[in-house]
KEDOLO-242962 format. One record per residue: residue in one letter; x, y, z of N, C-alpha, C in turn. Coordinates in steps of 0.02 Angstrom, whole numbers, padded with zeros to 5 digits, always signed. Atoms other than C-alpha are relative to their C-alpha. Layout:
% KEDOLO-242962
aXYZXYZXYZ;...
This chain:
% KEDOLO-242962
m-00042-00022-00055-02420-01021+00785+00068-00033-00004;k-00064+00036+00006-02288-01156+00759+00041+00029-00057;k-00036-00028+00057-02247-01082+00589+00031+00068+00017;l-00026-00066-00021-02227-00908+00666+00061-00009+00044;f-00056+00013-00045-02114-00978+00802+00062-00022-00040;y-00055+00025+00041-02010-01070+00672+00033+00056-00039;f-00026-00057+00039-01992-00912+00566+00043+00045+00044;l-00038-00043-00045-01935-00809+00716+00064-00035+00022;f-00059+00038-00020-01815-00947+00767+00054+00003-00054;v-00047-00003+00056-01734-00952+00594+00028+00070-00008;l-00022-00069+00006-01729-00762+00587+00052+00017+00053;g-00047-00012-00055-01641-00760+00755+00068-00030-00015;i-00063+00032+00018-01510-00883+00693+00038+00041-00052;i-00031-00041+00052-01477-00778+00537+00028+00064+00029;s-00021-00062-00031-01467-00620+00641+00063-00010+00041;c-00059+00014-00041-01344-00698+00763+00060-00015-00043;s-00055+00017+00045-01241-00767+00619+00029+00063-00031;t-00023-00062+00030-01233-00596+00536+00039+00042+00049;n-00035-00038-00051-01185-00510+00698+00068-00031+00015;s-00063+00034-00014-01052-00642+00728+00051+00014-00054;n-00045-00014+00055-00979-00614+00555+00026+00071+00004;d-00021-00069-00007-00976-00425+00583+00051+00006+00056;m-00046-00004-00057-00893-00449+00752+00067-00030-00018;l-00062+00032+00020-00765-00567+00676+00040+00045-00046;e-00034-00045+00045-00725-00444+00537+00032+00058+00037;n-00026-00055-00039-00705-00301+00661+00059-00023+00043;q-00054+00027-00041-00598-00412+00771+00063-00009-00041;q-00058+00009+00044-00485-00455+00624+00032+00067-00017;l-00027-00066+00014-00468-00270+00581+00040+00026+00058;s-00032-00028-00060-00423-00227+00760+00065-00036+00016;t-00061+00038-00015-00287-00362+00765+00054+00010-00052;d-00054-00015+00046-00188-00292+00619+00060+00026+00039;l-00061-00019-00035-00008-00265+00671+00011+00076-00002;e-00015-00071-00005+00050-00092+00726+00075+00009+00014;p-00072-00010-00010+00239-00080+00699+00015+00072+00021;n-00017-00068-00020+00318+00070+00786+00062+00027-00034;k-00058-00021+00038+00477+00074+00682+00009-00047-00060;a-00013+00042+00059+00532+00011+00511+00060+00028-00037;f-00056-00021+00041+00696+00017+00417-00024+00017-00070;v+00018-00021+00068+00682+00108+00250+00010-00057-00050;h-00018+00054+00046+00761-00042+00164-00058-00050-00010;y+00053+00049+00005+00608-00150+00200-00061+00026-00040;i+00058-00029+00033+00489-00030+00112+00017+00030-00068;e-00019-00034+00061+00576+00075-00019+00051-00043-00039;f-00049+00035+00041+00707+00028-00148+00065+00041-00003;p-00062-00040+00000+00868+00117-00094+00055-00033-00040;k-00056+00026+00040+01025+00099-00199+00045-00045+00042;l-00042+00040-00043+01123+00033-00050-00039-00061+00024;a+00036+00062-00017+01074-00148-00021-00001-00014+00075;s-00004+00015-00071+01126-00151+00162-00044+00048+00041;l+00039-00041-00045+01023-00084+00307+00042+00057+00027;q-00034-00059-00028+01070+00092+00363-00028+00012+00070;p+00025-00003-00070+01059+00106+00555-00045+00061+00014;s+00038-00060-00015+00992+00285+00554-00058+00013-00048;w+00054-00008+00049+00872+00262+00409-00060-00043+00020;y+00060+00037-00019+00708+00210+00488-00057+00048+00013;y+00062-00037-00014+00529+00271+00502-00024-00016+00070;t+00035+00015-00062+00433+00286+00664-00075+00014-00011;f+00072-00004+00010+00243+00266+00677-00036+00009+00066;s+00042-00010-00059+00111+00326+00801-00073-00014-00019;y+00069+00020+00013-00069+00264+00816-00046+00028+00054;q+00053-00018-00048-00231+00321+00898-00064-00037-00021;n+00062+00036+00013-00389+00216+00913+00007-00050-00058;g-00011+00051+00050-00312+00083+00802+00017+00026-00070;k-00016-00028+00065-00269+00203+00660+00067+00037+00003;l-00063-00036+00006-00103+00274+00602-00014+00075-00002;v+00010-00073-00001-00091+00461+00642+00064+00039-00015;r-00062-00037+00013+00093+00504+00616+00056-00048-00020;m-00062+00034+00018+00251+00444+00531+00056+00052-00003;t-00059-00044+00007+00423+00524+00550+00051-00034-00045;g-00049+00024+00048+00558+00508+00419-00024+00006-00071;k+00018-00007+00071+00563+00539+00232+00059-00024-00042;f-00050+00027+00046+00658+00441+00100-00009+00034-00068;v+00002-00032+00066+00703+00530-00063+00049-00038-00045;k-00043+00037+00046+00769+00425-00205+00030+00048-00051;s-00035-00044+00047+00899+00512-00313-00021-00017-00071;e+00016+00010+00070+00850+00538-00494+00061-00017-00042;n-00064+00013+00033+01034+00523-00541+00029-00066+00026;i-00025+00065-00022+01102+00345-00538+00068+00005+00034;w-00067-00008-00029+01273+00413-00486-00002+00035+00067;l+00005-00036-00063+01210+00513-00337-00038-00042+00051;p+00032+00042-00052+01159+00436-00170-00071+00023+00016;d+00066-00017-00025+00983+00430-00102+00007+00040+00065;s-00001-00040-00061+00935+00538+00048-00055-00022+00047;f+00051+00013-00050+00841+00515+00210-00001+00057+00050;y+00008-00057-00045+00772+00655+00320-00039-00023+00061;p+00033+00028-00059+00734+00592+00496-00050+00047+00034;d+00044-00047-00034+00647+00752+00553-00063+00017-00039;s+00062-00010+00038+00519+00760+00413-00054-00046+00027;f+00054+00040-00028+00349+00695+00462-00063+00003-00044;t+00064+00005+00035+00179+00644+00394-00054-00009+00052;t+00056+00007-00047+00014+00665+00487-00062-00022-00038;l+00063+00023+00029-00153+00580+00453-00057+00019+00046;s+00060-00018-00039-00323+00644+00509-00061-00033-00033;y+00057+00039+00024-00489+00553+00495-00065+00035+00020;n+00067-00030-00010-00655+00644+00474-00046-00031-00052;n+00040+00027+00054-00778+00628+00331+00045-00028-00055;q-00051+00025+00046-00622+00605+00224+00064-00010+00040;t-00064+00011-00033-00447+00548+00268+00051+00046-00034;e-00048-00048+00027-00314+00682+00248+00070-00018+00022;v-00071+00015-00013-00128+00645+00235+00040+00062-00016;k-00041-00060+00011-00008+00792+00257+00073-00015+00010;y-00073+00010-00003+00179+00789+00222+00034+00066+00015;s-00039-00060-00014+00299+00916+00297+00054+00008-00053;n-00055-00015+00046+00424+01002+00181-00005-00039-00065;d+00010+00038+00062+00351+00929+00023-00033+00045-00052;t+00029-00039+00054+00308+01003-00147-00075-00015-00007;y+00070+00021+00003+00145+00905-00142-00020-00023+00070;p+00005+00015-00071+00100+00914+00042-00065-00034+00023;t+00064+00024-00024-00079+00850+00046-00031-00051-00048;i+00042+00047+00037-00175+00696-00010-00065-00008+00039;v+00066+00010-00031-00362+00684+00026-00031-00063-00029;y+00030+00064+00020-00438+00510+00021-00075+00000+00015;t+00070+00016-00012-00622+00471+00000-00003-00076+00010;m+00000+00071-00018-00650+00303+00086-00070-00030-00007;e+00063+00037+00002-00785+00171+00063+00014-00071+00025;n-00011+00066-00031-00795+00015+00172+00073-00009+00020;d-00069+00000-00024-00624+00059+00244+00051-00013-00056;k-00046+00005+00057-00546+00057+00070+00000+00066-00038;p+00001-00062+00039-00489+00204-00035-00042-00006-00063;k+00040-00003+00060-00613+00251-00169+00027+00052-00048;k-00027-00055+00040-00531+00411-00227+00055+00034+00040;a-00054-00038-00031-00369+00505-00191+00013+00062-00041;e-00013-00063+00034-00336+00688-00231+00064+00030+00029;l-00066-00026-00020-00158+00757-00226+00003+00075-00015;y-00003-00073+00007-00134+00945-00197+00072+00024+00009;n-00066-00030-00010+00022+01053-00214-00001+00050+00056;q-00005-00046-00057+00082+01185-00091-00045+00061-00007;f+00046-00055+00011-00037+01312-00169-00073-00024+00002;n+00066+00031-00006-00185+01197-00136-00034-00010-00068;e+00026+00015+00067-00205+01162-00322-00002-00076-00010;l+00008+00071+00012-00269+00991-00372+00045-00021-00058;i-00049+00022+00050-00130+00900-00467-00016-00069-00028;t+00010+00070+00021-00171+00715-00471-00064-00027+00032;v+00060+00035-00025-00332+00614-00453+00009-00075-00013;k-00001+00073+00007-00335+00426-00422-00069-00028+00016;n+00062+00034-00013-00490+00317-00432+00013-00075+00006;y-00011+00071-00016-00497+00141-00359-00064-00039-00013;t+00056+00045+00010-00611+00000-00415+00021-00071+00022;y-00014+00065-00029-00624-00173-00337-00042-00054-00034;e+00033+00057+00031-00665-00336-00425+00023-00064+00034;s-00020+00063-00030-00652-00518-00377+00071-00017-00022;g-00069+00017+00015-00466-00556-00365+00040+00054-00034;k-00032-00053+00039-00419-00387-00436-00015+00069+00030;i+00009-00070-00017-00394-00203-00391+00026+00041-00058;k-00022-00045+00054-00385-00067-00524+00005+00071+00027;v-00010-00070-00020-00317+00109-00497+00015+00040-00063;y-00011-00045+00057-00330+00247-00626+00023+00067+00027;s-00030-00063-00023-00218+00399-00599+00009+00047-00058;k-00010-00050+00053-00216+00560-00699+00032+00062+00028;t-00035-00062-00017-00095+00706-00686+00008+00040-00065;y+00001-00038+00062-00126+00838-00820-00019-00048-00058;t+00015+00045+00055-00115+00737-00983+00034-00068+00008;f-00033+00064-00013-00018+00594-00903-00048-00046+00038;e+00045+00048-00030-00119+00439-00861+00038-00064+00018;t-00030+00064-00020-00071+00281-00767-00056-00047+00021;y+00048+00052-00016-00173+00121-00757+00036-00056+00037;y-00028+00054-00040-00129+00001-00617-00052-00056+00006;t+00043+00057-00013-00201-00174-00605+00038-00049+00044;y-00031+00047-00048-00163-00288-00456-00041-00065+00000;y+00033+00066+00004-00201-00475-00465+00018-00041+00063;f-00008+00037-00063-00225-00589-00314-00017-00074-00010;d+00015+00071+00002-00224-00777-00285-00054-00018+00051;s+00054+00022-00045-00345-00881-00181+00016+00012+00074;n-00020-00016-00069-00245-00839-00023+00001+00075+00013;n+00000-00073-00005-00272-00652-00052+00070+00029+00001;n-00067-00026+00007-00089-00629-00092+00010+00029-00070;l-00013-00033+00064-00032-00511-00230+00049-00042-00040;i-00044+00042+00040+00043-00613-00371+00026+00035-00063;k-00022-00036+00060+00055-00490-00516-00030+00070+00000;s+00028-00067+00011+00034-00306-00557+00021+00023-00070;e-00015-00031+00064+00028-00211-00720-00008+00075+00006;k+00002-00073-00003+00066-00026-00737+00009+00027-00071;l-00001-00028+00067+00022+00055-00903+00002+00076+00005;e-00008-00073-00002+00084+00234-00926-00014+00029-00069;k+00019-00033+00062+00010+00349-01058+00013+00075+00006;a-00009-00073+00002+00045+00528-01111-00033+00026-00064;g+00035-00027+00058-00066+00631-01225-00043-00052-00035;g+00042+00051+00029-00175+00478-01252+00038-00057-00033;l-00041+00052+00032-00029+00372-01317+00032-00045+00052;d-00033+00047-00045+00037+00215-01234+00075+00011-00001;k-00072-00012-00006+00214+00240-01169+00037-00062+00025;t-00035+00058-00029+00272+00099-01055-00049-00046+00036;l+00037+00049-00038+00203-00059-00978+00049-00037+00045;t-00041+00035-00049+00281-00126-00818-00040-00057+00030;t+00032+00060-00028+00235-00303-00767+00044-00027+00056;t-00037+00024-00059+00287-00360-00593-00033-00063+00027;t+00025+00060-00033+00270-00532-00516+00029-00003+00071;y-00017+00001-00071+00277-00565-00328+00004-00073+00022;s-00009+00070-00018+00342-00725-00250+00036-00008+00066;n-00035+00018-00062+00427-00813-00104-00036+00029+00061;f+00039-00025-00057+00287-00774+00020+00015-00038+00063;d-00004+00034-00064+00305-00811+00204-00071-00016+00025;n+00066+00016-00029+00163-00868+00319-00018+00048+00057;s+00009-00047-00055+00169-00716+00433-00052+00053-00018;k+00047-00055+00011+00042-00576+00455+00036+00058-00033;n-00028-00058+00035+00069-00423+00348+00003+00060+00047;p-00006-00056-00047+00138-00281+00457-00014+00068-00032;f+00010-00063+00036+00099-00149+00324-00074+00019-00006;k+00072-00009+00011-00092-00161+00335-00025+00069+00021;k+00023-00065-00024-00112+00002+00433+00041+00058-00028;l-00046-00051+00025+00021+00097+00334-00014+00017-00074;y+00010+00000+00073-00057+00087+00160-00013+00068-00031;l+00017-00066+00028-00106+00271+00141+00061+00045-00008;l-00058-00044-00002+00071+00339+00159+00031+00014-00068;n-00025-00009+00068+00137+00312-00018-00012-00064-00040;d+00014+00057+00044+00131+00192-00165+00035-00064+00022;n-00037+00060-00022+00264+00075-00094-00034-00032+00060;f+00036+00027-00057+00173+00057+00072-00066-00033-00023;y+00063+00027+00025+00010+00030-00023+00010-00069-00030;e-00012+00064+00032+00082-00109-00129+00020-00054+00050;k-00020+00048-00051+00162-00192+00022-00059-00023+00042;s+00056+00015-00045-00004-00188+00116-00052-00046-00030;l+00055+00033+00035-00109-00278-00014-00007-00074+00015;s+00002+00072-00010-00064-00458+00027-00016-00020+00071;s+00010+00027-00067-00114-00565+00174+00066-00015+00034;n-00067+00016-00025+00065-00624+00193+00051+00046-00034;n-00052-00046+00024+00232-00548+00141+00041-00030-00056;y-00044+00023+00054+00315-00568-00027+00071+00022+00015;r-00070-00015-00013+00504-00573-00020+00042+00005-00064;k-00035-00008+00064+00546-00563-00204-00048+00028-00052;t+00038-00025+00057+00486-00465-00354+00044-00003-00063;n-00033-00003+00065+00532-00478-00538-00042+00046-00045;y+00038-00046+00042+00485-00343-00662+00029+00005-00070;i-00018-00011+00070+00488-00313-00849-00031+00066-00022;i+00024-00064+00024+00473-00140-00927+00003+00001-00077;q+00004+00000+00073+00414-00132-01108-00011+00071-00026;n+00008-00064+00033+00433+00021-01218-00052-00008-00055;l+00055+00010+00047+00266+00027-01308+00005+00046-00061;e-00011-00044+00057+00322+00170-01421+00047-00032-00051;n-00049+00034+00043+00460+00059-01489-00001-00074+00017;p+00008+00070-00020+00401-00122-01475+00059-00045-00019;q-00057+00041+00021+00558-00186-01564+00058+00002+00050;s-00055-00007-00048+00671-00127-01423-00005-00053+00054;l-00001+00051-00052+00724-00252-01291-00028+00029+00065;p+00028-00025-00064+00625-00235-01128+00052+00002+00055;g-00042-00001-00059+00710-00185-00968-00028-00049+00051;n+00023+00047-00051+00702-00302-00820+00043+00006+00063;g-00037-00001-00063+00758-00323-00640-00038-00037+00053;n+00033+00034-00056+00716-00395-00472+00021+00032+00066;n-00015-00023-00068+00713-00353-00287-00013-00058+00048;e+00010+00052-00051+00731-00467-00136+00009+00030+00069;w-00004-00021-00069+00705-00442+00050+00011-00061+00044;t-00011+00053-00050+00771-00548+00193-00023+00027+00067;y+00029-00025-00063+00661-00519+00345+00027-00039+00059;q-00010+00034-00063+00696-00560+00525-00069-00010+00032;y+00065+00017-00029+00555-00639+00628+00008-00006+00076;d-00001+00005-00073+00510-00632+00813-00019-00071+00021;s+00014+00067-00027+00472-00781+00926-00070-00025-00019;d+00067+00019+00023+00290-00779+00865-00003-00010-00075;g-00001+00010+00072+00345-00792+00685-00021+00060-00041;q+00021-00060+00035+00300-00612+00642+00061+00041-00023;v-00054-00039+00029+00406-00496+00534+00021+00057+00047;k-00028-00056-00038+00520-00374+00626+00025+00052-00051;l-00021-00052+00047+00532-00213+00524+00057+00042+00028;y-00056-00035-00032+00656-00141+00649+00031-00046+00051;h-00034+00046-00045+00787-00234+00748+00072+00023+00008;p-00071-00018-00009+00965-00215+00816+00041-00026-00059;l-00045+00021+00054+01102-00224+00685+00065-00025+00029;
């Protein structure tokens, strides 16, 4: 009888501990920041280094999930032409068995995500004729995330590396065409703050939001090297980006603020 009582007592402790961990995890998820506006400069890589007053996104949430973003940034393919921003364009997100992201006025208006444990497992990109164009598959390892993307015969392999603080410290992007290696881009991330990451609920919107969302805190500098794998003798390209954030009285990043 004493042994049975002891077994039930231990089982109860384990059960309570498990429930507490689940509650803590859910509580942490629910306390992710929900910014309602963000300057484009803090997310994308516009040619103009200064903040543009009218270039900002707005965000709406329901039940703790992002459901709408207004604003669309388009980077010019020509280095001599300016970038563009369309404040009336919008993106909607719906959550059922799969998560669907729809973009207004876009050549590729729909992305369908298959989620597992609140993380993307697969992403399918469709064009305006509802034809499947790109498929991405996500795998998760200790201290690492891998993403494999394929569009026709073009393949891209992304690998993201994390430190013990769950901050992104390096990424590698290998691009292939017709089965041949083309370019390898290696990016390092540094100058982290100690503030919560305000991008956690915005990660499904595009690749820049996704990369920004991965860390616990916020990197403020990146350095990258681009290697031409078809011509290894050529000098690699390189560059860097830096962000100077403003912070509120609680020490959290302000993605939108008076100029």
